[in-house]
C-alpha positions in Angstrom: -24.1 73.0 17.3 -24.4 71.5 20.7 -21.2 71.1 22.9 -20.8 68.4 25.5 -19.2 69.6 28.7 -15.9 68.2 29.6 -17.0 67.3 33.1 -19.3 64.7 31.6 -16.5 62.8 29.8 -13.9 62.9 32.6 -15.6 60.2 34.8 -15.8 57.9 31.7 -12.1 58.4 30.9 -11.1 57.8 34.5 -13.1 54.5 34.5 -11.4 53.3 31.3 -7.8 54.3 32.4 -7.2 51.2 34.6 -8.1 48.9 31.7 -5.7 50.7 29.4 -2.9 50.2 32.0 -3.6 46.5 32.4 -3.5 45.9 28.6 0.1 47.2 28.3 2.9 44.8 27.8 5.0 43.8 30.8 8.8 43.9 30.5 9.2 41.3 33.2 7.5 38.5 31.4 10.0 35.9 30.3 9.6 32.7 28.5 11.8 29.7 29.2 12.9 27.8 26.2 13.8 24.1 26.4 16.1 22.8 23.7 15.0 19.6 22.2 17.3 17.3 20.1 16.5 17.3 16.5 14.5 14.3 15.5 14.5 12.9 12.0 11.5 10.7 11.6 12.1 7.2 10.2 10.9 6.3 6.8 7.7 4.4 7.4 5.0 2.8 5.3 1.3 2.5 6.0 -0.6 -0.7 5.2 -4.2 -1.7 5.6 -4.4 -5.4 5.6 -2.0 -6.3 2.7 -2.8 -3.1 0.8 -0.6 0.0 0.5 -0.9 3.5 -1.0 -2.2 3.5 -4.6 -3.5 0.0 -4.6 -6.8 -0.9 -6.3 -9.2 -3.3 -4.4 -12.3 -5.1 -5.3 -15.7 -4.4 -3.6 -15.5 -7.7 -1.6 -12.0 -7.0 -0.6 -13.0 -3.5 0.6 -15.7 -5.1 2.7 -13.1 -7.3 4.4 -10.6 -4.5 4.9 -13.0 -2.1 6.6 -12.7 -4.0 9.9 -8.9 -4.2 9.9 -6.5 -1.9 11.7 -4.0 0.5 10.0 -0.4 -0.6 10.5 2.6 1.6 10.3 6.0 -0.1 10.0 9.6 0.8 9.0 12.0 -1.1 6.8 13.1 -3.2 9.8 9.5 -4.2 10.6 9.4 -1.9 13.6 5.8 -1.2 14.5 4.6 2.3 15.4 1.5 3.3 17.3 -1.2 5.2 15.4 -2.4 8.1 17.5 -4.9 9.6 15.1 -5.9 9.8 11.4 -8.5 11.2 9.1 -10.5 9.0 6.8 -12.1 10.5 3.7 -14.6 8.2 1.8 -15.5 9.3 -1.7 -18.9 7.8 -2.1 -20.7 7.2 -5.4 -24.3 8.0 -5.8 -26.8 9.0 -8.4 -29.3 11.8 -8.9 -32.4 11.9 -11.1 -32.9 14.9 -13.4 -36.6 15.7 -13.0 -36.8 17.4 -16.4 -35.1 14.7 -18.5 -35.8 11.7 -16.4 -32.1 10.6 -16.7 -29.9 9.5 -13.9 -26.6 11.1 -13.4 -23.7 9.8 -11.3 -22.4 12.0 -8.6 -19.8 11.7 -5.8 -20.0 12.9 -2.2 -17.5 12.7 0.5 -17.7 11.6 4.1 -14.9 12.3 6.4 -13.9 12.2 10.1 -11.0 12.1 12.4 -10.3 8.9 14.4 -8.2 8.2 17.5 -8.4 4.4 17.3 -7.8 1.7 14.7 -9.6 -0.2 13.4 -12.5 2.1 12.8 -15.3 2.4 15.3 -18.1 -0.2 15.0 -20.6 2.3 13.8 -18.4 3.3 10.8 -17.7 -0.3 10.0 -21.4 -1.2 9.9 -22.2 2.0 7.9 -19.7 1.2 5.2 -19.5 -2.6 5.0 -21.7 -3.9 2.2 -22.2 -0.5 0.6 -19.0 -0.1 -1.4 -19.2 0.4 -5.2 -16.8 0.6 -8.0 -15.1 3.9 -8.7 -15.1 4.9 -5.0 -12.0 5.9 -3.0 -10.8 5.6 0.6 -8.1 8.1 1.7 -6.4 7.9 5.1 -4.4 11.1 5.7 -2.8 13.2 8.5 -1.8 9.9 10.1 -0.1 10.7 13.4 2.1 8.0 14.8 4.4 7.6 17.9 7.6 5.8 18.2 8.9 3.9 21.2 10.2 7.1 22.8 6.8 8.8 22.4 8.1 11.1 19.6 5.2 12.1 17.3 5.4 12.4 13.6 3.3 12.0 10.4 3.2 8.9 8.3 2.5 9.0 4.6 -1.1 9.0 3.3 -2.9 5.8 2.2 -5.2 6.0 -0.8 -7.1 3.0 -2.1 -9.3 2.8 -5.2 -12.3 0.5 -5.4 -12.9 -1.2 -8.8 
């Protein structure tokens, strides 16, 4: 069995010692905490055109809606600014089974996060005119601001295309 002399390891340990000392916690680090008043978000609703959550729309109506902005309002018709949201589009397609020669309906999803409403022009052009029955549009994680720049989530908006 071969033994390594201690004098070979001492320089390596001395080199690593400063890094060990820097990584230790400091007792002098303090975090200042600012108290914020509790904020109870108002009850709001999300509409897209005249449609709200759970509504069913026709294909022509979906083609009209795609260029409209999301609107978030409360029961007193106060309007809130939409900061960001996710859109998930459940798209209908078909796939051909090579063995049987039969077509099978499949669904894929397309999703992204947006910081503007209405949707960007590229998304509008990519979706308008391609909607089919049995597809779905889901707006979720809708972040809104009130007049005092307080941020909160609005409810989801899901529309079914018939």
